[in-house]
N, C-alpha and C positions, 0 to 999 in steps of 0.2 A: 327604626334606624335613626341614629343621631348624625346630623350632617358633619359634625366635628370628627366623627369616626369613619365616615363613609369615604370611599375613593371616588370622588367626582371631580376630575381635573378639568374644570371649565376654563375656557380661553376667551379673551376679550376680542381678539382679532381673527379674521378668517384665515384658514390655511392657504398658503400661496398657490397650491396646485389644485384647489377645489373649485370646480365650475358649477356643479349641481347644487341647488339649495340644500337638499338633504345631506350631501357630503359636508358642506360647510357647517350646518347646524349639528349634525351628529358628532363631528369632531369637536366643535366648540363647546357642545353640551357635555362632553366627557363620556360619550357613549362608545366610541370606537377609536382605535389608533392603527395606523397603517404599519404593517411589518415589512411588506414589499409590494410591488405592483400586483394588484388583484388579490391581496391577502390582508385581512384585518383582524386584529385582536378585538374581541367584544368585551367591553368592561361591564361592571356590575349593573349599571342602569340598562344597558342594552340587553343583558341576559334577562332582566325582569320583563322588559317589553317583549322579547322574543318568546319567553315562556307563556305569556298571555296570548300572543298570536297563536302559538301552538295549541293552547287550551281551546280557543275558539274553533280551530280547525278540527281538533280531535272530537269535540262535541258534535259538530255537524257531520263528520264522517261516521261516527258511531250512530248518529241518528238515522242514517240510511242503511245501517247494517254493516258498516266497515269493521274489519278486524285488523288490529295493529300488529305489525311484524317489525323486526330489526334485522336487516340483511347486511352481509359484509360489504365494505367499500372496496376491498381488494378482490379482483376477479381474474380467473384464469382466461387466457386468450381464447381457449377452445369454444366457450359459450358465445362469444362475440363473433368468432369465425363461423360458427354454425348458423347464426342469424344473417350473416353476410355484412354485418356492420363494422367489423374490424377494419375493413378498408374504407367504408363510407365515412366513418367518423374522422379519418385523416389526422391532421396535426392537433385537433382540439382534444384528442384523447391522450391523457398522461399514460405512458407505457413504461414498463420497467421489466427487469429480469431478476429472478431470485438466485440464490447461490447454486441452484441446480440448473441454471441457465434456462428456466422455464419462462415463457412470455406471460406477463401479467399486465393488468390495467387497473387504474383507479376509476371507480364507477362514475360515469356521467349521468346515468339513469339505470333503471333496473328491470326493464322488460325481460331481458334474457334470464335473469336470476329468478324472478317470480315465475317465469315460464318453466324453468326446471322443477320448481316446487309444485306447480300445477299438474305435473305428470302423475301425482298421487290421487288426482280426482278420477273417480271410476264410473260414475253414473250420472245421468241427467238429474237424478234426485239430489245430487250434490250442488247443483247450480240453481240460481246464480251465486257467485262468490264475489265479495268486495274485499280486497286486501290492500292495506296501506302501510306506509312507514313515514317517519320524519327523521331524516338522516342526512349526513354530509355528502355532497356531490363535488366532483372535480372536473373542471373544463379548462383547458389551456387556451383561454381567450387571447386572441392576437392583440386586442386593444382594450384591456380592462379599464373602465372609466366610471365616473359618477359615484365614487365611493363604493357603497355596497349595492349599487344598481347593477353593475356588471363586474363580477369577480371571478377568480379562478377556483375559489373554494367557498361553498355556500350551503345553506341548509334548505332542503326541499321536502315538501310533502308530496310523495308520489304514490298514487293508488292505481289499482288495476281491477277490471271487472272480467268475469269469465261467464259466458252464456252458451246455451245450446243452439241458438239460432239468431238470425238478424233481428227478429222482433224483440228477443231478450236483450240484445245489445242496445237497441233503440231505447228500451225502458231503463237500462242501467245508465246510459248516456244522459237521459233526461233527469234521472235522480241526482247524478253528479252535477249537472247543469244547475239545478235548483239549489243544491247544497252550496255550490260556489256563489250563487247570488246571495244566499244568506250569510256566508262567510264574509264577503266583501262589504255587505251592508253593516255587519257587526263591527268590522274594522274601520268603518267610517269612510269607505271608498266608493265613489260613484263609478263603478266599472261597467263599461259598455261591451257586450258580447259582439264579436265580429268574426266574419268568415276568415279563415287563415289557411296557409299552406301547411301540409303535414311534414314537409322536408324529409330529413333522414329518419323520422319516426315511422314513415310509411302509413298505409291505411287510407281510408276514404275521408269521411267528414272530420273537420278540424275547426274548433272554435277557440279563439283567444279572448280573454277578458282584458280590456284596455282602460287605463286611467289617463285622461287628458293631462298632459304636462309638457312644458317646453324642454324639460330635461330628458324626455323620452327619446329612444332611438328608433322607434317604429313610427310609421305614418298610417293613419286611419283615414279611410274615405267614408264619409257619412252623409246621409240624406235626411234632413230634418223633416221632410214631408212624409215619406213612407217608412223611415226607420232603417233603410238599407245601410249596412255597415260592413266593411271588409278591410282587412290589412292590405296595404299597397301590393303585397305579393299575390293577392287574389282578386283585387278590385277590378271592376270593369265599368264602362260608361258608354253612353251613346256617342258614336262618331258623327259629328255634324257633316252634312253633305258639302262638298267643295266643288265649285264650278271649274272643270278642267278645260272648258272652251271647246273649240272644234278639234276633233282628233286628227293628228298628223298621219299621213299615209305610211310613214316609215321613220326610222331612227336616224338622227343626224349627229355626227361627231364634230365637236368644235373645241378649239384650243382654250385652255384656262390656266395660263402660266401663273405659278405661285399660289393657286387656289388649293387650300389644304383642309378647310373646315366647312361646315354647313353655313356658318356666318359669312365666310369668304365668298362662297358661291352665291349667297343671297345678295351680296353687295356688288358682285361682278356684273359688268355690262353684258347683257345677254344671258345671265344666269337665271335663277328662280328663287322665290321665297321658300322658307323651310318646309312649308306644307305641300310644296310641289316638288320636293326632292325625295330621293330614295337613299337612305343611309345604309351602307353595307359594312357589317362587322364580321370579323372572322373569329370563330371560337373553336377550340379543340374539345370535342366530346368523345370520351372513351378512346382517346388517342388519334382520332380522325378529325380533319377539318370540316367545318360546316359554315355556310354563309348565313348570316342573320340579317334580315332586311326589315327596316322600319321607316316610317315617314320621317323626313329630315328633322322635324321639330319634336319628335317623340323620343324620350329617353327609354332605354331598355331596362326592364326589371329582370335581373339575372335569375332570381328564384323562379319566375314564370318560365324562363327558358329551360331551367333544370327540371321543373315539374312537368313541363310539356313534352320533354324528350325522355325523361326517366334516367338521364345520365348520372353516373356516379363520379367518374373522372370528368372534370369540368373546369375550363379556364379560358381566358382570352388568348388568342394566338400571339406568339412573339413576332417582332418585325421580320425576322428572317423566314419564319414559317409563312407569313403573309405573302412575301415576295415570291417564295417558292411555289405557292399555290396559285397566285393570280398574276404574277409578273409585274406587279406595281406596288407602290407604297401606299399606306393609308392616306386618304384624301383624294385618291383617284380610282377607288375601287368600285366595282359594279357587278351585277349578276347577269347582265344581258349576254346571251350566248354561252354561258357557263353550263357545262354538262357533266364535268368530271367531279363536281363537289355538290352534295345535297344542299338544297336551299330551303331555309325556314323563313317564312314571311309573316309579319304581323297582319292581323285581320283588317287593320285600318287601310292597308294598301289594296285590298280587294276591289276590283272594278276601276282602279285609277288609271288614267292615261295622260298623255302630254307631260310626263314626269321627266326629271333630270337626274342622272346618276353618273358615277364614274365610269370611265371607258377601259379600265384596267391597263391604262397607258398613262404614265406620269404626265401631268399638266394637260390632260384631255378629259372631257366629259361627253355624255350623250344626252340629247334632248329628244322629245317626241316619243318617249318610252311608254308603251302600253304594258302594264305589269303582266296581265294574263296572256297577252300575245307574245311578248318578247322575253319573258323569264319563265323558266321551267321550275315552278315552285313545287318542292317535294312535300311540304306540309305547311298548312296554315295554322297559326297559333295566336293566342292573345298574349302579347309580349310587352306591351307598352306601359309606361307609368301614367297614372291618371293625374290630371292637374285640377287645382281648386277652381270651381266655377263650371266645370263640365256638366253635362246633363246626365241625370240618373237614368240608368238603363231600365229601371223598373217603372218609374213614374214621370220622368222627364224634368223633374225639378233640379235646381242647381245643387251640385255636390260641394261639400266642404272637406278640405284635407287638413288634418291637424296632427301634431306630434303626440305620442302617447307612450306610456310605460305598460308593458305586458306584465300583468300580475297573476295570470293563470292561463292554462292551456289544456284543453281536453280533446282527445283523439278517439275516433273509431278505428282501431287497428285492424279489425277483421281477423283473417286467419294467417296473416303474415308470420307471426311468431309460432302459432300453433302448427302450421305446416312445417316450419323449420325444425321444431323440437318434437313433432309427432304427438301433440297433445290431443287425445281423443277420449270420449266417454261413450258409454252405451246409451242409446236412446230407448224409448218405451218398447220398441220392437226387438231390442237386443242387438241392434246394429251399431257399429262404431261411427260416431259423428265427430267431426273436427270442432273443437271449442273455438268460440269467437271472443276476441279480447277487446277491451278498451283501456286507455291509459289517460291519467289525469294528474296534472302537476301544478303545484303552487310553491314559489320561492319565498321563504319566510323573510329573509333580509330585504329582498326587493320590495315586498309588500310593506315592510316597515319604512323603507325609503319613500315609497309612494305615498304613505300616510303623511310623512313630513313634508313632501313636495306640495301636498294639497291642504295641510293643516299647519300653517305657520303665519307669523307676522313679522314686523320689523324688529321685534324684541326676542324672537326665538320660536321654539316649537310650541304647538298648541295640541297636545295629545287628546284624542277621544278618551273618555273615562275608561272604557273597556280595556284599553291596552296601555294606559299610562303606567310608568314605573311605580309611582305612588299616586294615590288619589288626592291626598292632602299634604300640604307643607305648612307646618306651624313655625312661623318666624317670630322669634323672641327679639324684640328691638334692642333692649338693653339688658344684657345678661348680668351687668354689674349693679343693677338696681334691685334691692332686696324684694323678694316675692315674685319678680317677673319670671325668672327661670323656673321657679317652683310651680307657678301657675301653668306655664307652658308644658312642663313635664306631666302634671296631673291631666291636662287636656289630652296630651299625647297618649297616655295610658288609657284614658276613656275612649279615645278613637279606636285604638287597636282592640279593646274589649268589645267594641260595637262592630267589629269587622271592617273598619276603615283602614286601608293601608296608608300609613302616615310616616312622614319623615320630619324630625324635629330639628330646625336650624338653631342650634345652641352655640354657634360660633361667636367668638368675641371679635366681631367685625362690624363695620359700618352698616346701617340699615340699607343704604343704597346698593351695596354689594350683595346683600342677602336677597333683596328684591330682584335685582338683575339676574342672579343665578336661578332663582325660582322660575322667572319668566323664560329664561334661556332654555332651561331643562324642560319646561313645559308642564309642570304639575297643574292639574285642572283647577284645584281650589287652594288658595292661600289664606291662612288664618294669621292675622297679625296680633301679637300679644304685646301691648305697650303699657308703660306706666300710667299714662293718663286714662286709658281705657279701663285699666284694672281698678282705678279709683272709682269709676262709675259702674264696675261690674260687667263691662262689655269688651268684646273683641271685634276686629274687622274681618269680614269674610269676603274675599274677592274671587269672582269667577274669571278664570284665565281667558276663556273664549270670548266673553262679552265685555270684560273689563269692569263690570258692575261690582261696586263695593257696598256692603251693607254692615251696619252696626248690629251685632247680635249679642244677646245676653250670654255671658260666659257659661252659665248653667244650662242654657239651651243650645249651645253651639254644636254638640254632637248630633242632636236630633235634626238640627237645621242642615248640617252637612250630609247626613244620611238621606234626607229628602232631596237635596240637590243631586246627589250621586245617582239616586234611583229614578230620577225623572226621565 
């Protein structure tokens, strides 16, 4: 490809609405353009990168015995209703009706569709099966952001395993785990596997692969000593012992005019610090109110609450619902003496006494509360958010919390979908056995963005060779000098003949513009063809990642480049 003929609309300035580094550089480098919120046109350079990412994924999936499919993106409502996820997916699912008034959806994922195909499996001899596709998915994200990090339309590799028993699922899960490690390594990503919530996918074990990045929306809790790693939605830690002093014989009510927050009560004369308070939240689960209790200084992780209760319908209560349930407004709520509403309490409150909580009477609180004596807890759950520096539950070392981008997610689905669709095969004894499934996903555009987030400098993108749009950029400094363009064109042809993907910058433009574009776009190796060098029979070869520039004989340039690319 000649740069003069290519559509590479580079920009000198960052787009005004771009916060993530990958968003800024992919727009400036001429890779993507926004059509609307959460929807991006992918330009030729992006298509080249995405095709290489897909190639890496296909090679590793085929290596473990994967078979590629291509399934419809338009789904009938019945299959989602059959699995129970038509309701669970809520507003994130794009729904529509056809001219016959039939309910349809745009596919967010394809467990249901692959499940219907697996009904044709007959015997244990057919198993295991690994099926995958690379296809467009649709999710009506409430807050699409970060360029292609979180969009409403994206490309995903989703794969599925089918096994006869749990041991088979364990083996399939491990093979995908290892394939994912190889994929991310080939993409140049340092991906950390972490424990994760299965969420709406269902099933048991769930592992996310996370790449550390300030642009990430997830938080990872990590222990450098023992290697423990978990998404905040699953993470736990040791709760340090707190001295509650001498236990009070009973509960005392006291006035707290104007106190509405944990901070207010901590500052109030006669109040208590956050770690000696009980925070009371009201949530509506499956249409019914629940009280959720945490230590005053501990934030709630909503996904933990949802996972712990299995609730599908799930939201914080509205102010009028709170007053109807407890007779007071937020800021004065408590669970002491409450018997008509189930109470869910965080484990960090177990065994605590001399605590302070709301009295369910505006402007009043209670002190001297013994949680297990004075509150009828219906269920104890791990609900709290972990903070940086807390102690590792496994080894006691200090935990680190960092932001990360999820680049892959693997699930042990178990029999959730097989039960729903009646997926059975005959075992060795001729008895019907329910098939056990696994599900494994990688978002292509998100992985591309993650690569940019972790491979860039002040000049632009620094692509790993494996997925760069071109491996080599040949920059002809002066196209108006006789022999320069001709030498560049000969070298260009030689590179392509040697299997080196090359773009020839033959534009009649200033050298600085050409250099800046090559660096912004992120081509791994740049060959500068200039009049002075040609007089001596040499060209300059620059490594984009290291910045090292070498003078190389023109006749040996292709061999030199080949060696650099293959190292």
